N, C-alpha and C positions, 0 to 999 in steps of 0.2 A: 476371671471376673469380667473382663472386657467382652469376651465371647457371649457370656450370659446377658450382658447389657444390650449388645447388638441383637441377640435373639429376641429379647423382650421388646425392643424397639420395632423390629420387623413384624412380630406378631401383633403388636398394638396397631401398626399401620395397616396390616391386613384386615384386622377387625374393623377399623374405621372405614375401610373401603365398602363394607357391606352395611354399615350403620345407616340409620336414617329412616327406613320404612320397615314395617312388620305386618304380617298377616295375623288376624285373630280368627278363631274358629268358634262360632256360636258365642261370641263375646269374650272368649278366653284367649288372652295373649300369651299365656305360659304353656301352650301346647307343645309337648316334646315327644311323646310316644306316637307311634303310627296310629292312625284313626281307622277303626273298623266300621264299615257300613254295609247294610243290606242293599240290594239293587234298587229298592223302592225308596230309600232314604235320601235326604238332602242335607246340606250344611249351609250355614250363613257365614260368609267370609267378609271381613272388614279390613281396611288398610289404615294403620296408625303410623304417625310420624313422630320422631323425637326432636325435630328441628335441625338435624345434622345435614339434611339435604335440601337445598333451596331449588325451587322450580322443578320438582320431579315430574316425570311423565312415566310412571311405572306401568309395565305390561304384566298382566297375569296370564301365564301360559299353562294350559292343561295338556298333559301328556299321558294318554291312556283313555280307558272307556268312561268318559264323563264330559260334562259341558257346564258352562256357567252362563247365567242369564241375569238380567236386571242390573242393579247397581245404582247407587245414588251418591253423588258427590256431596259431602258435608263440608261446606267452606263458605266464608264470607264473600259474597259476590262483589262487594264494594272494594275489596282489596286484590282480587284475583279473577282471572278467567278460568273456569273449571268446567270440564266436560267428561262424560263417561262414554266411551266408544266400545261397541261390541264388534265381533268378527264380521258381521254383516255390514255394519256401517263402514268399517275399515276396508272391506272388499270393494264396496261401491266407491268409496273415496279414492281408492288406488286403481280404479278402472278394471277390476276383475269381474267376470261374468258370474262366478260362483264363489261361495265361501271356501270350498275345498281347494280351488285353484289358488286363492289368496294364501291359505294356510300352508299349502305345499311350497309356494314361492317364498313366504316368510321363513318357513323352516329351513329351506335350502340355503337362503342367504345368511341365516344366523346359526346354522349348524345344529338345529334342534330336530331330533328324530322323533317321530310319532306324535307330532302336535295335532290335537283334536279340536282345540278351541282357544280363543284368547280374548282378552278385554284390556282396555287402556283407561287409566284414570289420569286425565291431563289437567295439571294444576300449574298455571303460569301467571305471572304478575302482569297487570295492565297499568301499573303505576311506575314502572322503571326500577323497582326495587324487588328483591326476592320476597315472596310471601313467607310468613312464619308457619312452617309446616309442622305444627305440633298438635298432637291429639288425633282424634278421629278425622280422617280425610275422606274416606269412601266407605259406605256400608251397604248392607242388603245385597251383596253379590251372592247369588244362590248357586251352589254347586249341586248338580243332579247326577246320580249314578246312572250309568248306561250299560251295565253288565258287570260280570265278575272280573276280577283282576286288580292289578295295582295301578294307581294313578299318582303321578307326580305333579304337584302344583308349584310353579315357580313364580315368585314376584321378582321381576328383573328390571334393571335400568342399564344405562350406558355411561361409561366414563368419558373423560375428555378425549381419549384416543379413538372413541367409537367402539370399544370392546364391551360386549354385554357381560354383566355380572349379576349375581343373585343377591337381592336384599334378604330374601327369606324363602324357604321351601317347606312344603308339607307333603307327607306321604299318606295316601288313603288306600286302604285295602278293602275291596268290595268282595263280600262272600255271598254265595247263593242263599236264598230264603230257606228256612228249615223245611217248609213243605216241599220245595223243589228237591232238596236233598233226599227227603223221604220217598218221593216219587221215583227219583233216579235209583235209589236202593231197591225199591220194589220191582222196578223194571229189570234191574240186574238179576234179582232172584228169579223172576219169571223167565228170563232168557236162559239162566243156568238150569232151571228145572226142565225146560223144553228139550235140552240136549239129552 
């Protein structure tokens, strides 16, 4: 019985570590299955809070053939300072000549392999008290497909020790357009016939 109680306590603490923020896809916060997209498709991502994390500065990391653009902070400016930063702004702020150099440096420092884009939603208090981070915090973050393959989107934060952890993750599988598949099939038949 003691062992079960200890296990339940450890699991509950582990789940609390990642509580606080969540991604929604096209307004759906209950997305569990992998998302299938065509290369010309896009998604609208939002960040929601449940109040468990005060003063969050979540980073959205894109790993794979895709990119994120735009983004709007939805927050009361009277109680907090809020800003949305994309990879270009972060590269310039940190003194990098190109976005690629910044992403390579960030990925190397954080142990993230294959980083193709990132964005930051910075929500901090200007009143000396943590803002109440409940509900929709950032919206209209547009994800664009940039070719076939699998993309991992990670909503990450840092704990008190400076270790990065995941608030939430999404897997997006990008498949070729049906017309592209048909043309590839016809090309394969043509090559086989020529032999």
